[in-house]
FISETOR-980018 format. One record per residue (C-alpha): residue number from 0; chain; x negated, y, z. Coordinates in nm, 4 decimals. Layout:
residues N
<rec i="NUM" ch="A" xx="X" yy="Y" zz="Z"/>
...
end
This chain:
residues 130
<rec i="0" ch="A" xx="-12.1500" yy="8.7030" zz="9.2021"/>
<rec i="1" ch="A" xx="-11.7794" yy="8.6899" zz="9.1097"/>
<rec i="2" ch="A" xx="-11.6849" yy="8.8536" zz="9.4402"/>
<rec i="3" ch="A" xx="-11.9247" yy="9.1436" zz="9.3798"/>
<rec i="4" ch="A" xx="-11.7836" yy="9.1907" zz="9.0299"/>
<rec i="5" ch="A" xx="-11.4236" yy="9.1947" zz="9.1571"/>
<rec i="6" ch="A" xx="-11.5117" yy="9.4432" zz="9.4312"/>
<rec i="7" ch="A" xx="-11.6832" yy="9.6674" zz="9.1744"/>
<rec i="8" ch="A" xx="-11.3791" yy="9.6528" zz="8.9431"/>
<rec i="9" ch="A" xx="-11.1426" yy="9.7296" zz="9.2329"/>
<rec i="10" ch="A" xx="-11.3527" yy="10.0276" zz="9.3424"/>
<rec i="11" ch="A" xx="-11.3739" yy="10.1559" zz="8.9844"/>
<rec i="12" ch="A" xx="-10.9962" yy="10.1325" zz="8.9444"/>
<rec i="13" ch="A" xx="-10.9499" yy="10.2937" zz="9.2851"/>
<rec i="14" ch="A" xx="-11.1602" yy="10.5960" zz="9.1972"/>
<rec i="15" ch="A" xx="-10.9983" yy="10.6372" zz="8.8557"/>
<rec i="16" ch="A" xx="-10.6403" yy="10.5684" zz="8.9651"/>
<rec i="17" ch="A" xx="-10.3682" yy="10.8281" zz="8.9814"/>
<rec i="18" ch="A" xx="-10.3512" yy="10.9527" zz="9.3377"/>
<rec i="19" ch="A" xx="-9.9726" yy="10.9952" zz="9.3535"/>
<rec i="20" ch="A" xx="-9.9341" yy="10.6147" zz="9.3344"/>
<rec i="21" ch="A" xx="-10.2131" yy="10.5117" zz="9.5746"/>
<rec i="22" ch="A" xx="-10.0874" yy="10.4336" zz="9.9208"/>
<rec i="23" ch="A" xx="-10.0581" yy="10.1823" zz="10.2020"/>
<rec i="24" ch="A" xx="-9.7269" yy="10.1309" zz="10.3806"/>
<rec i="25" ch="A" xx="-9.6008" yy="9.9123" zz="10.6636"/>
<rec i="26" ch="A" xx="-9.2530" yy="9.8310" zz="10.7845"/>
<rec i="27" ch="A" xx="-8.9838" yy="9.5810" zz="10.8734"/>
<rec i="28" ch="A" xx="-8.8128" yy="9.3552" zz="10.6230"/>
<rec i="29" ch="A" xx="-8.4983" yy="9.1463" zz="10.6016"/>
<rec i="30" ch="A" xx="-8.5234" yy="8.8249" zz="10.3958"/>
<rec i="31" ch="A" xx="-8.2563" yy="8.6150" zz="10.2275"/>
<rec i="32" ch="A" xx="-8.3729" yy="8.2604" zz="10.1498"/>
<rec i="33" ch="A" xx="-8.3047" yy="8.1157" zz="9.8051"/>
<rec i="34" ch="A" xx="-8.3005" yy="7.7653" zz="9.6593"/>
<rec i="35" ch="A" xx="-8.3422" yy="7.4737" zz="9.9014"/>
<rec i="36" ch="A" xx="-8.4523" yy="7.7132" zz="10.1769"/>
<rec i="37" ch="A" xx="-8.0971" yy="7.8460" zz="10.2017"/>
<rec i="38" ch="A" xx="-7.9877" yy="7.5011" zz="10.3283"/>
<rec i="39" ch="A" xx="-8.1908" yy="7.5377" zz="10.6494"/>
<rec i="40" ch="A" xx="-8.1752" yy="7.9146" zz="10.7092"/>
<rec i="41" ch="A" xx="-7.9385" yy="8.1961" zz="10.6235"/>
<rec i="42" ch="A" xx="-8.1600" yy="8.4913" zz="10.7190"/>
<rec i="43" ch="A" xx="-8.5179" yy="8.5873" zz="10.7938"/>
<rec i="44" ch="A" xx="-8.6910" yy="8.8915" zz="10.9352"/>
<rec i="45" ch="A" xx="-9.0448" yy="9.0164" zz="10.9787"/>
<rec i="46" ch="A" xx="-9.2950" yy="9.2888" zz="10.9027"/>
<rec i="47" ch="A" xx="-9.5188" yy="9.3743" zz="10.6086"/>
<rec i="48" ch="A" xx="-9.8180" yy="9.5768" zz="10.4921"/>
<rec i="49" ch="A" xx="-9.8200" yy="9.6829" zz="10.1258"/>
<rec i="50" ch="A" xx="-10.0928" yy="9.8467" zz="9.9197"/>
<rec i="51" ch="A" xx="-10.0316" yy="10.0252" zz="9.5906"/>
<rec i="52" ch="A" xx="-10.2959" yy="10.1105" zz="9.3307"/>
<rec i="53" ch="A" xx="-10.1938" yy="10.3467" zz="9.0496"/>
<rec i="54" ch="A" xx="-10.2921" yy="10.2385" zz="8.6987"/>
<rec i="55" ch="A" xx="-10.1190" yy="10.5220" zz="8.5133"/>
<rec i="56" ch="A" xx="-9.8351" yy="10.7695" zz="8.5670"/>
<rec i="57" ch="A" xx="-9.5850" yy="10.4892" zz="8.4957"/>
<rec i="58" ch="A" xx="-9.7448" yy="10.1720" zz="8.6393"/>
<rec i="59" ch="A" xx="-9.9017" yy="10.0557" zz="8.9677"/>
<rec i="60" ch="A" xx="-10.0334" yy="9.7251" zz="9.0989"/>
<rec i="61" ch="A" xx="-9.9020" yy="9.6184" zz="9.4386"/>
<rec i="62" ch="A" xx="-10.0222" yy="9.3689" zz="9.6993"/>
<rec i="63" ch="A" xx="-9.8196" yy="9.2727" zz="10.0066"/>
<rec i="64" ch="A" xx="-9.8906" yy="9.0624" zz="10.3140"/>
<rec i="65" ch="A" xx="-9.6111" yy="8.9752" zz="10.5573"/>
<rec i="66" ch="A" xx="-9.5222" yy="8.7691" zz="10.8599"/>
<rec i="67" ch="A" xx="-9.1692" yy="8.6298" zz="10.8277"/>
<rec i="68" ch="A" xx="-8.9537" yy="8.4053" zz="11.0481"/>
<rec i="69" ch="A" xx="-8.6463" yy="8.2268" zz="10.9122"/>
<rec i="70" ch="A" xx="-8.3908" yy="8.1429" zz="11.1797"/>
<rec i="71" ch="A" xx="-8.2685" yy="7.7835" zz="11.1883"/>
<rec i="72" ch="A" xx="-7.9149" yy="7.7158" zz="11.0645"/>
<rec i="73" ch="A" xx="-7.6626" yy="7.5167" zz="11.2694"/>
<rec i="74" ch="A" xx="-7.5033" yy="7.2246" zz="11.0818"/>
<rec i="75" ch="A" xx="-7.2834" yy="6.9561" zz="11.2410"/>
<rec i="76" ch="A" xx="-7.3950" yy="7.0637" zz="11.5893"/>
<rec i="77" ch="A" xx="-7.7662" yy="7.0395" zz="11.5083"/>
<rec i="78" ch="A" xx="-7.9771" yy="7.3527" zz="11.4659"/>
<rec i="79" ch="A" xx="-8.2741" yy="7.3316" zz="11.2293"/>
<rec i="80" ch="A" xx="-8.6065" yy="7.4698" zz="11.3494"/>
<rec i="81" ch="A" xx="-8.7131" yy="7.8314" zz="11.3006"/>
<rec i="82" ch="A" xx="-8.9836" yy="7.8500" zz="11.0331"/>
<rec i="83" ch="A" xx="-9.2549" yy="8.1158" zz="11.0237"/>
<rec i="84" ch="A" xx="-9.4472" yy="8.1990" zz="10.7061"/>
<rec i="85" ch="A" xx="-9.7271" yy="8.4274" zz="10.5925"/>
<rec i="86" ch="A" xx="-9.6214" yy="8.5423" zz="10.2417"/>
<rec i="87" ch="A" xx="-9.8835" yy="8.6988" zz="10.0140"/>
<rec i="88" ch="A" xx="-9.7540" yy="8.8640" zz="9.6943"/>
<rec i="89" ch="A" xx="-9.8941" yy="9.0563" zz="9.3984"/>
<rec i="90" ch="A" xx="-9.6808" yy="9.2648" zz="9.1685"/>
<rec i="91" ch="A" xx="-9.6237" yy="9.5480" zz="8.9284"/>
<rec i="92" ch="A" xx="-9.4306" yy="9.8685" zz="8.9941"/>
<rec i="93" ch="A" xx="-9.2828" yy="10.0748" zz="8.7090"/>
<rec i="94" ch="A" xx="-9.1821" yy="10.4417" zz="8.7448"/>
<rec i="95" ch="A" xx="-8.9260" yy="10.5375" zz="8.4745"/>
<rec i="96" ch="A" xx="-8.9079" yy="10.8870" zz="8.6316"/>
<rec i="97" ch="A" xx="-9.0827" yy="11.0815" zz="8.9087"/>
<rec i="98" ch="A" xx="-8.8281" yy="10.9809" zz="9.1733"/>
<rec i="99" ch="A" xx="-8.7389" yy="10.6197" zz="9.0907"/>
<rec i="100" ch="A" xx="-8.9132" yy="10.2846" zz="9.0507"/>
<rec i="101" ch="A" xx="-8.8582" yy="9.9175" zz="8.9668"/>
<rec i="102" ch="A" xx="-9.0831" yy="9.6510" zz="9.1148"/>
<rec i="103" ch="A" xx="-9.1412" yy="9.2782" zz="9.0900"/>
<rec i="104" ch="A" xx="-9.3723" yy="9.0653" zz="9.3031"/>
<rec i="105" ch="A" xx="-9.4605" yy="8.6962" zz="9.3093"/>
<rec i="106" ch="A" xx="-9.6888" yy="8.4921" zz="9.5340"/>
<rec i="107" ch="A" xx="-9.7108" yy="8.2149" zz="9.7909"/>
<rec i="108" ch="A" xx="-9.5767" yy="8.1718" zz="10.1444"/>
<rec i="109" ch="A" xx="-9.8123" yy="7.9827" zz="10.3731"/>
<rec i="110" ch="A" xx="-9.6527" yy="7.8030" zz="10.6721"/>
<rec i="111" ch="A" xx="-9.7556" yy="7.9253" zz="11.0174"/>
<rec i="112" ch="A" xx="-9.5158" yy="7.7062" zz="11.2163"/>
<rec i="113" ch="A" xx="-9.2750" yy="7.4230" zz="11.1494"/>
<rec i="114" ch="A" xx="-9.2863" yy="7.1225" zz="10.9174"/>
<rec i="115" ch="A" xx="-9.3106" yy="7.2859" zz="10.5785"/>
<rec i="116" ch="A" xx="-9.5351" yy="7.3259" zz="10.2759"/>
<rec i="117" ch="A" xx="-9.6669" yy="7.6286" zz="10.0918"/>
<rec i="118" ch="A" xx="-9.3801" yy="7.7728" zz="9.8886"/>
<rec i="119" ch="A" xx="-9.3270" yy="8.0098" zz="9.5980"/>
<rec i="120" ch="A" xx="-9.2126" yy="8.3551" zz="9.7040"/>
<rec i="121" ch="A" xx="-9.0786" yy="8.6399" zz="9.4931"/>
<rec i="122" ch="A" xx="-8.9242" yy="8.9768" zz="9.5527"/>
<rec i="123" ch="A" xx="-8.7561" yy="9.2225" zz="9.3181"/>
<rec i="124" ch="A" xx="-8.7269" yy="9.5880" zz="9.4137"/>
<rec i="125" ch="A" xx="-8.5700" yy="9.9139" zz="9.3093"/>
<rec i="126" ch="A" xx="-8.5997" yy="10.2450" zz="9.4871"/>
<rec i="127" ch="A" xx="-8.6029" yy="10.6207" zz="9.4876"/>
<rec i="128" ch="A" xx="-8.7932" yy="10.8943" zz="9.6677"/>
<rec i="129" ch="A" xx="-8.5979" yy="11.1469" zz="9.8723"/>
end
C-alpha cells in the first residue's frame, strides 16, 4: 500500500513539475575521500546516473546512483586494497538564476568489494549552463 502511494505521489509530481528541470544524466566522476577514508585512499573514480525532478522554477529534487572504486594507498611498502562502493544519494538543487545552480546531496555507500561497511556519503555541487 505504501509503495503504491509513493508511486502515485512521484507520478503526480512528475506530471506537475517544471519541465526545464526534469532530466536524467550520466557521466564519469572523480572522488576525493574524506575522514578516515582518506587514510586508505587518496582518489576514487567511477560513473553515475542522476535524475532531477523540478519542484518549482528555483528548486529540484535529485537522486543519484553511482559505482565508485577507491584506489588503495601505499604506506610503508604496503598497499591497501582497492574498495568499490555503490553510493546512493538524494539531494536538493537550487537555481539562483537561469544559468547557475547550487546542489547538496547525502546518502549511503554500500560496499561491493573489500572489507568495509556501509558508509555515509555526501556531495556538494555548484555549476553553470553554457
